[in-house]
C-alpha positions as CSV (number, residue, x, y, z in Angstrom):
1,M,0.0,0.0,0.0
2,A,1.4,3.4,-1.0
3,M,1.7,6.1,1.6
4,S,0.5,9.6,1.0
5,C,2.9,12.5,1.3
6,T,2.8,16.2,0.6
7,D,5.8,18.3,-0.3
8,G,6.2,22.0,0.4
9,K,4.6,23.0,-2.8
10,G,1.2,21.4,-2.0
11,V,1.6,18.5,-4.4
12,M,-0.2,15.3,-3.1
13,D,1.5,12.1,-4.2
14,N,0.0,8.7,-3.1
15,G,2.4,6.8,-5.3
16,K,0.1,6.8,-8.4
17,Y,-1.5,10.2,-8.8
18,V,-0.2,13.7,-8.6
19,R,-2.4,16.7,-8.2
20,Y,-1.2,20.2,-8.7
21,K,-2.8,22.5,-6.2
22,P,-1.3,25.9,-7.2
23,K,-4.0,27.6,-9.1
24,Q,-1.4,29.4,-11.2
25,V,-0.1,26.1,-12.7
26,V,-3.6,25.1,-13.8
27,E,-4.4,28.6,-15.1
28,A,-1.1,28.6,-17.1
29,L,-1.8,25.1,-18.6
30,E,-5.4,26.1,-19.4
31,S,-4.3,29.3,-21.3
32,L,-1.7,27.2,-23.2
33,Y,-4.3,24.6,-24.0
34,H,-6.5,27.3,-25.6
35,E,-3.5,28.3,-27.8
36,C,-2.7,24.7,-28.8
37,S,-4.5,21.7,-27.5
38,K,-1.9,19.2,-28.8
39,P,1.7,20.5,-28.3
40,S,4.6,18.5,-29.6
41,S,7.2,17.1,-27.4
42,I,9.5,19.9,-28.5
43,R,6.9,22.5,-27.7
44,R,6.3,21.0,-24.2
45,Q,10.1,21.3,-23.6
46,Q,9.9,25.0,-24.7
47,L,6.9,25.6,-22.4
48,I,8.9,24.4,-19.4
49,K,11.7,26.8,-20.3
50,E,9.3,29.7,-21.1
51,Y,7.0,29.4,-18.0
52,P,9.0,29.2,-14.8
53,I,5.9,28.0,-13.0
54,L,6.0,24.8,-15.0
55,S,9.7,24.2,-14.3
56,N,9.1,21.6,-11.5
57,I,6.7,19.5,-13.7
58,E,8.1,16.7,-15.9
59,P,7.3,16.9,-19.6
60,S,5.5,13.5,-19.4
61,Q,3.2,15.0,-16.7
62,I,2.5,17.9,-19.0
63,K,1.7,15.5,-21.8
64,V,-0.7,13.6,-19.7
65,W,-2.3,16.9,-18.5
66,F,-3.0,17.8,-22.1
67,Q,-4.3,14.4,-22.9
68,N,-6.7,14.5,-19.9
69,R,-7.8,18.0,-20.8
70,R,-8.6,16.9,-24.4
71,C,-10.7,14.0,-23.0
72,K,-12.5,16.4,-20.7
73,E,-13.9,18.3,-23.8
74,N,-15.5,15.2,-25.3
């Protein structure tokens, strides 16, 4: 059984799911989503460099966020 823990940034990790609590992260991702709903891997790398708020998020996590967001529209 995985144990839950919280880091100083307010991110919950129970071993399987990660939820980003900072509203600014979600707002940044939402605004980027409205610009382009399917960014390439190169673009995701650029986003991490261009937006400091995304610097502590892995590119694969950003990829999954965009996938989940696209599913949410359907």
